[in-house]
Structures are given as C-alpha cells and as structure tokens.
C-alpha positions in Angstrom: 119.6 100.0 67.7 123.1 99.8 66.3 125.0 102.2 63.9 128.1 100.6 62.2 128.1 97.9 64.8 128.1 100.3 67.8 125.3 101.5 70.1 124.1 105.0 69.4 123.6 105.5 73.2 126.6 107.0 75.1 128.6 104.6 77.2 127.7 106.4 80.5 123.9 105.8 79.8 124.5 102.1 79.5 126.6 102.1 82.6 124.0 104.0 84.6 121.3 101.6 83.4 123.4 98.6 84.6 124.0 100.2 87.9 120.2 101.0 88.3 119.3 97.4 87.4 121.7 96.1 90.0 120.3 98.4 92.6 116.7 97.3 91.8 117.8 93.6 92.0 119.2 94.3 95.6 115.8 95.6 96.8 114.1 93.8 99.6 110.9 92.1 98.5 108.0 92.7 100.9 104.6 91.1 100.8 101.7 92.6 102.8 98.9 90.1 103.6 95.4 91.1 104.6 92.1 89.2 104.6 89.6 91.7 103.2 90.1 94.3 100.5 87.5 96.8 101.6 88.9 100.0 103.2 88.6 99.9 106.9 91.3 100.7 109.5 93.6 97.7 108.9 93.4 98.3 105.1 94.2 102.0 105.6 97.3 100.9 107.6 98.5 98.5 104.9 97.9 101.2 102.2 99.8 103.8 104.2 102.8 101.5 104.7 102.9 100.2 101.1 102.6 103.6 99.5 105.2 105.2 101.8 108.0 102.6 101.4 110.9 103.8 99.3 110.6 101.9 96.1 114.3 102.2 95.6 114.8 99.9 98.6 111.7 97.7 98.5 109.8 95.6 95.9 106.2 95.8 97.2 103.1 93.7 96.7 99.9 93.1 98.7 98.2 89.7 99.0 94.5 90.2 99.7 91.0 88.7 99.6 88.3 90.1 97.4 88.0 92.8 94.8 87.4 95.8 97.0 88.5 99.4 97.2 91.9 98.6 98.7 92.9 96.7 95.6 91.7 99.5 93.3 93.7 102.1 95.3 96.8 100.0 95.3 96.7 99.5 91.6 96.2 103.3 91.1 99.3 103.8 93.2 101.3 101.4 91.0 101.5 98.7 93.6 100.9 95.0 92.7 97.8 93.5 94.3 97.7 89.7 94.4 94.1 88.4 95.1 93.5 85.1 96.9 90.2 83.4 96.1 88.1 82.4 99.2 90.2 84.5 101.6 87.3 86.0 103.6 86.7 86.9 107.2 84.2 84.1 108.0 85.8 80.7 108.7 85.1 77.7 106.5 87.4 74.7 106.7 87.5 74.0 103.0 88.2 77.6 102.2 90.9 77.8 104.8 92.8 74.9 103.1 92.4 76.5 99.7 93.5 79.9 101.0 96.5 78.5 102.7 97.8 76.6 99.6 97.2 79.8 97.5 99.3 81.9 100.0 101.9 79.1 100.2 102.2 79.1 96.4 102.5 82.9 96.3 105.2 83.0 98.9 107.1 80.2 97.1 106.9 82.1 93.8 107.6 85.6 95.1 110.4 84.6 97.5 109.8 87.6 99.8 112.4 88.8 102.3 109.7 90.2 104.5 106.1 89.2 105.0 103.9 91.7 107.0 100.6 90.1 108.1 97.4 91.9 109.0 94.0 90.7 110.3 93.7 87.5 112.3 92.7 85.0 109.6 95.2 86.1 106.9 97.9 86.4 109.6 97.4 82.8 110.9 97.5 81.4 107.4 100.4 83.7 106.3 102.5 82.9 109.4 102.3 79.2 108.7 103.0 79.6 105.0 105.9 81.9 105.8 107.5 79.3 108.1 107.1 76.5 105.5 108.6 78.7 102.8 111.4 79.9 105.1 110.6 83.7 104.9 113.4 85.5 106.8 111.3 88.1 108.5 107.6 87.5 109.4 105.9 90.5 111.0 102.3 90.4 112.4 100.4 93.5 113.3 97.6 92.9 115.8 94.8 95.3 114.9 92.6 93.8 117.6 92.0 90.4 119.1 89.0 88.4 117.6 88.6 86.6 121.0 87.2 89.9 122.4 84.3 89.8 120.0 80.9 88.4 120.8 81.4 84.7 120.3 80.8 81.4 122.2 83.1 80.5 125.0 84.5 77.6 123.0 85.0 79.8 120.0 86.9 82.4 122.0 89.3 79.7 123.4 90.0 78.4 119.9 90.6 81.9 118.5 92.8 82.8 121.4 94.9 79.7 120.7 95.2 80.6 117.0 96.3 84.1 118.0 98.9 82.6 120.3 100.1 80.4 117.4 100.3 83.3 115.0 102.5 85.3 117.5 104.7 82.2 118.0 105.2 81.6 114.3 105.9 85.3 113.6 109.3 86.8 114.2 107.9 90.0 115.5 104.4 91.2 116.5 103.3 94.8 116.4 100.6 95.9 118.9 98.8 99.1 117.8 97.8 100.1 121.4 98.9 99.4 125.0 95.6 97.5 125.5 96.4 95.1 122.6 99.9 94.7 124.0 98.6 93.7 127.5 95.9 91.3 126.1 98.3 89.5 123.8 98.4 85.7 124.5 102.1 85.3 125.3 102.2 81.9 127.2 105.8 80.7 126.9 106.5 83.4 124.3 109.1 86.0 125.3 107.7 89.6 125.7 110.5 90.8 123.4 108.6 89.3 120.4 105.9 92.0 120.7 106.3 95.7 120.4 104.0 98.7 120.7 103.8 101.0 117.6 100.8 103.3 117.7 98.9 104.0 114.5 99.5 107.4 113.1 97.9 110.0 110.9 99.1 113.0 109.0 97.2 116.2 108.1 94.8 115.4 105.3 93.3 117.6 102.6 90.3 118.5 104.7 87.8 120.4 102.7 86.2 123.8 103.8 83.1 123.1 105.8 80.6 124.4 103.1 82.3 122.3 100.4 82.3 119.2 102.5 78.6 119.6 103.3 77.8 120.1 99.6 79.5 116.9 98.7 77.7 114.9 101.4 74.4 116.6 100.4 74.8 115.1 96.9 75.3 111.6 98.4 72.2 111.8 100.7 70.1 113.9 98.3 69.3 116.5 100.9 70.5 120.0 101.5 72.3 120.3 104.9 74.0 123.8 104.9 73.2 125.0 108.4 72.1 121.9 110.3 74.0 120.6 113.4 75.7 117.4 112.2 76.8 114.5 114.4 78.9 112.1 112.3 80.6 108.7 112.3 83.2 107.3 109.9 83.2 103.5 110.3 82.7 100.2 108.5 79.1 99.1 108.8 80.0 96.1 111.1 78.6 94.9 114.4 81.8 95.7 116.2 81.3 99.4 115.6 78.2 99.6 117.8 76.3 101.7 115.2 72.9 100.5 116.5 73.6 102.4 119.7 74.4 105.6 117.7 71.0 105.2 115.9 69.2 104.7 119.2 70.9 107.8 120.6 69.8 109.8 117.6 66.2 108.6 118.2 66.4 109.8 121.8 67.6 113.3 120.7 65.1 113.7 117.8 62.4 115.4 120.0 64.9 117.7 121.7 66.8 118.7 118.5 64.5 118.0 115.5 66.9 119.8 113.0 69.9 117.7 113.9 71.4 115.5 111.2 73.2 112.2 111.9 75.5 110.7 109.3 77.5 107.4 109.1 80.0 107.4 106.3 81.1 103.8 105.5 79.9 100.6 103.9 79.6 97.0 105.1 77.6 93.9 105.8 75.3 95.5 108.4 73.8 98.0 106.0 70.4 96.3 105.6 69.9 95.8 109.4 70.9 99.4 110.1 68.5 100.6 107.5 65.7 98.6 109.1 66.5 100.1 112.5 66.6 103.6 111.0 63.1 103.0 109.6 61.8 101.5 112.8 62.8 104.8 114.7 61.3 107.0 111.9 64.8 108.5 111.3 64.7 108.3 107.4 64.9 112.2 107.2 67.3 112.5 110.2 70.0 109.8 109.9 71.7 109.0 106.7 74.1 106.3 105.4 75.8 107.8 102.3 78.0 104.8 101.9 81.8 104.6 101.3 83.4 107.9 100.3 86.9 108.1 98.9 89.2 110.1 101.2 86.5 110.1 103.9 88.7 112.1 106.4 88.5 115.1 104.0 84.8 115.4 104.9 85.3 115.6 108.6 84.9 119.3 108.5 81.2 118.8 107.7 80.7 117.4 111.2 80.2 119.4 114.4 80.7 116.4 116.6 82.4 113.0 115.9 81.2 109.8 117.5 82.7 106.3 117.6 80.4 104.0 119.6 82.4 100.7 119.1 81.9 97.7 121.3 85.5 96.6 120.6 88.3 98.6 119.1 92.1 98.2 118.9 92.8 102.0 118.9 90.4 103.9 116.6 92.1 105.3 113.5 89.0 107.4 112.7 89.3 109.1 116.2 92.9 110.0 115.4 91.7 111.5 112.1 88.8 113.4 113.8 91.3 114.7 116.4 93.7 115.8 113.7 90.9 117.7 112.2 90.1 119.4 115.6 86.7 117.9 116.1 85.2 117.2 119.6 85.0 113.5 120.0 82.7 111.2 121.9 83.8 107.5 122.0 83.0 104.3 123.8 85.6 103.4 126.4 86.9 100.2 124.9 90.2 98.8 123.7 92.9 101.4 123.2 90.5 104.4 122.9 91.2 105.7 126.4 94.8 105.9 125.3 93.7 108.7 123.0 90.7 110.2 124.7 91.1 111.5 128.3 87.5 111.9 129.6 86.4 115.5 129.9 89.9 116.8 129.0 90.1 116.2 125.2 86.8 114.4 124.6 84.1 112.3 126.3 84.2 108.6 127.1 81.0 106.6 127.5 80.4 103.0 128.4 79.8 100.7 125.3 76.2 99.7 124.4 74.8 102.7 126.3 72.7 104.9 123.9 71.4 107.0 126.8 74.9 107.9 127.8 75.8 108.6 124.2 72.8 110.9 123.8 73.6 112.7 127.0 77.2 113.3 125.9 76.0 114.7 122.5 73.6 117.0 124.4 76.3 118.2 126.7 78.6 119.2 123.8 75.7 120.9 122.0 74.9 122.9 125.1 78.5 123.8 125.8 80.1 124.9 122.5 83.1 126.5 124.3 83.9 123.2 126.0 83.4 121.3 122.8 85.9 123.6 121.0 88.4 123.2 123.9 88.1 119.4 123.6 88.7 119.5 119.9 91.8 121.7 120.3 93.3 119.5 123.1 92.7 116.3 121.1 94.3 117.9 118.0 97.5 118.7 120.0 97.7 115.2 121.4 97.3 113.5 118.0 99.9 115.8 116.4 102.4 115.1 119.3 101.8 111.4 119.9 100.2 109.8 116.9 102.0 111.0 113.8 102.2 108.9 110.6 105.9 109.7 110.3 106.7 108.1 113.6 104.7 105.0 112.8 106.4 104.6 109.5 109.8 105.1 111.0 109.4 102.5 113.7 107.9 100.0 111.3 110.6 100.4 108.7 113.2 99.9 111.4 111.7 96.4 112.0 111.9 95.7 108.3 115.6 96.6 108.2 116.5 95.0 111.5 115.6 91.5 110.4 115.1 88.5 112.7 116.2 89.1 116.3 
C-alpha cells in the first residue's frame, strides 16, 4: 500500500524483511526419504530429526510412501510431506522403476543440499537418484539389515549386495548400534564411510499410572485398574516376534489368571495374531488396542515391558521403556544387548523361546524388588548413554560437515 507515492511501512521494517528473506534463501535444503509412512522406529527417527532441525538453517521436507500416521504428524508440525506412489516395503520390479523415477524427479525439482535416506528400499533408490542428480551430501541411516530377516539364501545374497551398493553410493552411513556397524557389508569400502550414532530418547509426557490405564481401558473395552500388566509397544510385524509373546502369555495363564497382556501397535500381522490369540483362548487376557498416538506416554500402565523381536537394530521402544523406569525383558538380538545387561538392568532371553520368556516374566513377578532395581538401573543407563540431544547433535554435525 502506498501513500503519496511512498510506503507507509517504516524503512527498517522493509530492510529487516529483505535481510530475513536472504537468510531464508541461504538455508540448506534437506530431504528425508523413507519407505513407509506408518509410525515405527525408523519413522519416529525421521520425525525426531525433521522436527528438531532449526528452521532458520534448514528447509525441510520428507519423501515417503503411503498415507500413514507419519505423514499426518509431519503436516501437523508444519513440515512438507511428499508422497511417492508405489513406494512400499515389498519388492515389485515395475513399482521399483516407477518409484525411482518419482524420487529422481523430486530430487531434480527440489535440488536438495542434503538427502538423508532411511529404510533399505527407499535408501537404495534414493542413493542412486541422489548420485544422478548430483546431491552434495547423501546420508544413509541403517536401521537394520534386511539380509538378517527370514529369507531364501539367494534373496539374502541379493539384498546384501544392494545394501553394499547403497553404502557405496552414499557419502556417509549411520549405524544405530555396534551390531549394525559390525555387520555392515563394507567390501572395498573404507570404514570411515560408516559411523556409529545411537538412537536417543528424551523424557516424554508419561501419564500417571491410573490415567494411562483408563485410556487403555477405553481402547480394549475392559476395566484394568489393578491387574498386573505385561506390555509391548511394537509394529505388528513378523520381525517383532509377537507370536512368542502370545505363546508365553498362554503358558502363564494358569499360574496368573488375572494377568493382562497388551500389545500397542498396528501392522500387517494383526489378523494372524488375532487368530493365535483365539486359538489359545486369550481373548479376555491379551489385547491389541491398535496404534495409539504418543504411545510412550502410556508406558506407566505396564508393570513389565517385553520386546520379543527375532531381529532388531537397537530397539527404540526399549529405550523409551527404560527412560520410563520399567523393568524390561528382551530377546538377545541385534543391538539389544548394547542396552540390556542380563540380570543387571533387565533380562535377556533367546529369540523364539516362549518358555524362556514366560520364565523371565514369572521371575520378575516373584521378585518385585529385583524388578524395581532393573528398572532404575536401565533408566540411568538410558539417560546417560542414549539421549536424544546427543543423537541430534552428532547427526546435525554430519549435515554441516558435508562430503568428506
């Protein structure tokens, strides 16, 4: 608006606006890329990074497959989410070509300074597209190696080669645990290209025990004020070993008939898990309340936390349970032993062993003082060694360091 040919705004306001616009133009553009848009551990990692980057220094967007909760949460936080059609976990050759060209077009349009890749499939496609579009800094976070999953021998060889290729094409790879670091396929690749940065958590808004139980009661349509509760927070996926948790609950039903078992999460295995629950007559004992926003806030409802995974990079939910001071029982796979020291700050069991799992639950129920000590010891370890602040700081350093 003009008055007598002059702006009505003071000159200093115009100057400040020009300076601000120049500063915004100088921001580094970063694109996060992830295969699925549900809200598992890798998605939580992307969300934590994207929402904690200083917007004065970075222009942020997330490239993802699907229309899940991650996309919704990013949009609520004011972060652009760019969906890619056909970008799914399962491999289909025609979909891979389509997804690659979609990612390539996004990179060419957005011209990012940094691309941060997550999950095996999106990482492979994104690393290749990043090289073709001459992205200056391509970072890949290995949240786990797909060649450790239950697959054919030929399938594992192919997937291991693709993992090697992704590392080779990326400028830097982040391993979220020592185990992931040691298992990385680095044939002819210098070890300096991969760096250990542990996942981290901060204190969440954990609800009071009674309030958390009331909220879960509404989801499962059952009152659970004084029951002993053994809980899991996990995606309903085969890798999480939830069938063994269900079988352990069936073994304990006769000894502790009032116990309640709860698995918070959603996923592709829901129907098969529901069938197994019905087969063991656990419909009034073990519940699947589904996905719950801010699930760590409900950890106070549990008396024991369990993670029975058959493969795991580190176990973000264990860190959250530890931060909440819960006693934890977990399968000794992947990076979990880097968090849990058996019989010092939790209990480790062999994977796929429901009898061991049930025995560990019984031990903690029969020894409440020991359970409390485990919870306190784990809480101290998580606070001292797995802070979100340290994870963010080390990752942001890679963003600013550029290509080595």
